[in-house]
C-alpha positions as CSV (number, residue, x, y, z in Angstrom):
1,M,-17.9,-31.5,-17.9
2,S,-20.9,-29.2,-18.0
3,P,-20.2,-25.4,-18.0
4,T,-22.8,-25.0,-15.2
5,K,-21.4,-27.7,-13.0
6,P,-19.6,-26.3,-9.9
7,L,-15.9,-26.9,-10.1
8,S,-14.6,-29.7,-8.0
9,L,-10.9,-29.5,-6.9
10,S,-10.6,-33.1,-7.7
11,D,-10.9,-32.1,-11.4
12,V,-7.8,-29.9,-11.0
13,A,-5.9,-32.9,-9.8
14,K,-6.6,-34.8,-13.0
15,K,-3.7,-35.2,-15.4
16,T,-5.8,-33.7,-18.2
17,L,-7.7,-30.7,-17.0
18,P,-10.6,-29.8,-19.3
19,K,-10.5,-26.2,-20.6
20,I,-13.8,-25.4,-18.8
21,A,-12.3,-26.6,-15.5
22,Q,-9.2,-24.4,-16.1
23,A,-11.5,-21.4,-16.6
24,Q,-13.6,-22.2,-13.6
25,F,-10.5,-22.8,-11.4
26,T,-9.1,-19.4,-12.5
27,Q,-12.4,-17.8,-11.5
28,F,-12.4,-19.7,-8.2
29,V,-8.8,-18.6,-7.4
30,T,-9.5,-15.0,-8.4
31,E,-12.6,-14.8,-6.2
32,R,-10.8,-16.3,-3.2
33,V,-7.9,-13.9,-3.7
34,Y,-10.0,-10.7,-3.8
35,S,-12.3,-11.9,-1.1
36,S,-9.3,-12.5,1.2
37,L,-7.8,-9.1,0.4
38,L,-11.1,-7.3,0.9
39,H,-11.5,-9.0,4.3
40,A,-7.9,-8.0,5.2
41,G,-8.6,-4.5,4.0
42,S,-11.5,-4.2,6.4
43,G,-9.1,-4.3,9.3
44,R,-9.9,-4.7,12.9
45,P,-13.3,-3.5,14.1
46,R,-13.5,0.2,14.7
47,S,-14.5,1.9,17.9
48,G,-17.6,4.1,18.0
49,G,-17.7,7.7,16.9
50,L,-16.4,9.5,13.8
51,H,-12.9,8.7,12.6
52,I,-10.2,10.9,11.2
53,S,-10.4,9.1,7.9
54,S,-13.8,10.7,7.4
55,F,-12.3,14.2,7.8
56,L,-9.7,14.1,5.0
57,S,-11.8,15.2,2.1
58,E,-12.5,18.8,1.2
59,C,-16.0,17.9,0.3
60,M,-17.9,16.3,3.2
61,R,-20.3,14.6,0.8
62,K,-17.7,11.9,0.1
63,P,-17.5,10.6,3.7
64,A,-21.2,11.1,4.2
65,Y,-21.9,8.8,1.2
66,S,-19.5,6.3,2.8
67,I,-21.1,6.4,6.2
68,L,-24.7,6.4,5.0
69,F,-24.5,3.9,2.1
70,G,-21.3,2.0,2.5
71,R,-17.8,2.2,1.1
72,T,-17.0,1.2,-2.5
73,M,-13.6,0.1,-3.8
74,D,-12.3,-1.0,-7.1
75,L,-10.1,-4.1,-7.5
76,R,-6.9,-2.0,-7.5
77,G,-8.0,-0.4,-4.2
78,I,-8.9,-3.8,-2.7
79,Y,-5.5,-5.2,-3.7
80,R,-3.6,-2.2,-2.3
81,T,-5.6,-2.0,0.9
82,G,-5.3,-5.8,1.5
83,I,-1.6,-5.8,1.1
84,G,-1.2,-2.7,3.3
85,T,-3.4,-4.2,6.0
86,A,-1.5,-7.5,6.0
87,L,1.8,-5.6,6.3
88,H,0.9,-2.8,8.7
89,D,1.3,-4.8,11.9
90,K,4.5,-6.5,10.7
91,I,6.4,-3.3,9.9
92,R,7.3,-1.8,13.2
93,I,9.3,1.5,13.1
94,L,8.9,3.2,16.4
95,E,8.2,2.1,20.0
96,V,4.3,2.3,19.9
97,Q,2.1,1.0,17.1
98,E,-1.6,1.5,16.3
99,M,-2.2,4.1,19.0
100,S,-5.9,4.8,19.6
101,L,-7.0,8.3,20.4
102,E,-10.3,10.1,21.1
103,W,-11.4,13.7,21.6
104,E,-14.9,15.2,21.5
105,G,-16.3,12.2,19.6
106,I,-13.5,12.2,17.1
107,R,-11.4,9.1,17.0
108,T,-8.6,7.3,15.4
109,D,-7.9,3.6,15.9
110,G,-4.3,3.8,14.8
111,V,-1.6,6.3,14.8
112,D,0.7,3.8,13.0
113,D,3.9,4.5,14.9
114,Y,4.8,6.8,17.8
115,D,7.8,7.5,20.0
116,P,6.6,8.9,23.3
117,K,10.1,10.2,24.2
118,T,10.5,12.4,21.2
119,G,6.9,13.0,20.1
120,I,7.7,11.8,16.6
121,F,4.8,10.0,14.8
122,I,4.4,8.2,11.5
123,D,1.6,7.1,9.2
124,K,2.3,4.3,6.7
125,K,0.8,4.5,3.2
126,F,0.8,1.7,0.7
127,T,0.4,3.1,-2.8
128,W,0.7,2.4,-6.5
129,G,2.8,5.6,-6.7
130,P,3.7,8.3,-4.1
131,P,3.9,12.0,-5.0
132,S,7.1,12.9,-6.8
133,W,8.0,15.2,-3.9
134,N,6.4,16.2,-0.5
135,I,3.2,14.5,0.5
136,W,-0.4,14.4,-0.8
137,P,-2.6,17.1,0.8
138,S,-5.0,14.6,2.4
139,N,-2.0,12.9,4.0
140,K,-0.7,16.2,5.4
141,L,-4.1,16.9,6.8
142,Q,-4.1,13.5,8.5
143,L,-0.8,14.3,10.2
144,E,-2.2,17.6,11.3
145,Y,-5.3,16.0,12.8
146,Y,-3.3,13.2,14.5
147,K,-1.1,15.9,16.1
148,T,-4.1,17.8,17.3
149,L,-5.6,14.6,18.9
150,M,-2.3,13.9,20.6
151,I,-2.0,17.4,22.0
152,K,-5.7,17.3,23.1
153,N,-4.8,14.1,25.0
154,D,-1.8,15.9,26.7
155,M,0.7,13.8,24.7
156,L,4.0,15.1,23.3
157,A,3.7,15.6,19.5
158,T,6.5,17.2,17.6
159,H,7.2,15.9,14.0
160,G,4.9,13.9,11.8
161,F,6.1,11.8,8.8
162,I,4.4,9.9,6.0
163,V,6.2,6.7,5.0
164,Y,5.1,5.7,1.4
165,F,5.5,2.1,0.4
166,D,5.5,2.1,-3.4
167,L,3.9,-1.1,-4.7
168,S,4.5,-0.4,-8.4
169,N,8.3,0.2,-8.0
170,P,9.2,-1.2,-4.6
171,R,10.8,1.6,-2.7
172,V,10.3,3.3,0.7
173,H,9.8,7.1,0.7
174,V,9.9,9.1,3.9
175,R,8.3,12.5,3.7
176,Y,8.1,15.2,6.5
177,G,4.8,16.9,7.3
178,K,6.2,20.4,7.6
179,N,4.5,23.7,8.3
180,M,1.5,22.3,10.2
181,R,-1.2,24.7,11.3
182,S,-1.9,25.7,14.8
183,T,-3.8,23.4,17.1
184,D,-6.6,25.9,17.7
185,V,-7.3,26.3,14.0
186,L,-7.2,22.5,13.4
187,A,-9.4,21.8,16.4
188,K,-12.1,24.3,15.2
189,E,-12.0,22.7,11.7
190,M,-12.3,19.2,13.1
191,L,-15.3,20.1,15.2
192,E,-17.0,21.8,12.3
193,K,-16.6,18.6,10.2
194,R,-17.8,16.5,13.0
195,D,-21.0,18.5,13.3
196,I,-21.6,18.3,9.5
197,L,-21.3,14.5,9.5
198,N,-23.3,14.1,12.7
199,K,-26.1,16.1,11.1
200,A,-26.0,13.9,7.9
201,M,-26.1,10.8,10.0
202,K,-29.1,12.1,12.1
203,T,-31.1,13.4,9.2
204,G,-30.0,11.3,6.3
205,V,-29.5,14.5,4.2
206,L,-26.2,14.7,2.4
207,P,-24.0,17.8,3.1
208,E,-23.6,20.5,0.5
209,R,-21.4,19.3,-2.4
210,K,-18.1,21.1,-3.2
211,I,-17.3,20.5,-6.9
212,G,-13.6,20.6,-7.4
213,K,-10.5,18.6,-8.3
214,D,-11.3,15.9,-5.8
215,C,-14.3,14.9,-7.9
216,S,-11.9,13.3,-10.4
217,F,-10.8,10.8,-7.7
218,C,-14.1,10.3,-5.8
219,E,-15.8,6.9,-6.2
220,Y,-19.2,8.6,-5.6
221,A,-18.7,11.3,-8.2
222,R,-21.0,9.7,-10.8
223,T,-23.9,9.4,-8.3
224,C,-23.3,12.8,-6.8
225,L,-22.8,14.9,-10.0
226,G,-25.6,13.0,-11.7
227,E,-27.9,14.9,-9.4
228,V,-27.0,18.2,-11.0
229,L,-26.7,17.1,-14.7
């Protein structure tokens, strides 16, 4: 069997599978797996406007890169996101799931779980490892912005929780988003971020960079910081 010959699945069915066919089949399976997970990770089509997920970074360059040039993701991210997307709709905790909200051009297509009687809301996170205590700052910020959107839509919003699903050591961790800031402060902050990203989308000019600890986790850091080296 020639190394350049496309793999036929009929080769796999043979009693004696040539080594080259085994290697090709491994590549075939791997590509199908990651393609499927990446497709699952893309989720359902988003509604128009800017989304809360673009507001969670301290540096607005990160979401601007994603909006202008497309999102990048490593294989671990594809794997985690694919699993999370596949399980999101199957794990139902409260009465309402995937609640869509909009205010002043700012949207979310899914507050994961919400109870309209108590105002409790939940966001589910699938992760290779949750924080040892409390919640990640960006997750806390997401809860604050969700609560602001709910209040701006005249909905009851009381307590927000992050539910971490640990993929590396299967456990469920429930963390409370305590000490949320006032709605007025958060609304002003959201509108400022909206205006920064809208300007970037209109002009194609990236927002001012904020070099900090988030750079260590930003998939665009090499491109961004390369501009100042």
